[in-house]
C-alpha positions, 0 to 999 in steps of 0.5 A: 230565456234568462237562466242561472242568474244570481244576485248577491248583496244587490239593490235595484231601484227605479222610480217614475211611470211604468218604471219596472225593475227585476232581478232576472228581468224587468219590463215587458219580458217574453219567455222564461226566467229560470233558476234565479237566486237573490241573496241579501238583495232588494228590488224597489219601485215607486210610481204609477204602473211600476212593478218589481220582482225577483225573477222578473218585474213588469209584464210577461208574455201572458201579460200577468205579473209573477207572484212575489212571496211576502218576506 
């Protein structure tokens, strides 16, 4: 479990094949990501099969991506 994470004025960037990134978790995460807050922060990926998110980026235990709301 990843819990009570706060990112302020942060930037996470990756590039390349399967270069997942996330605030709270990135990559193949099994478990729970809870109570994650991002203030003035961005997460960005580029490349084939690269996913990004706040709360997590990549695949989670059920192999489904978390929804990321539009800004």
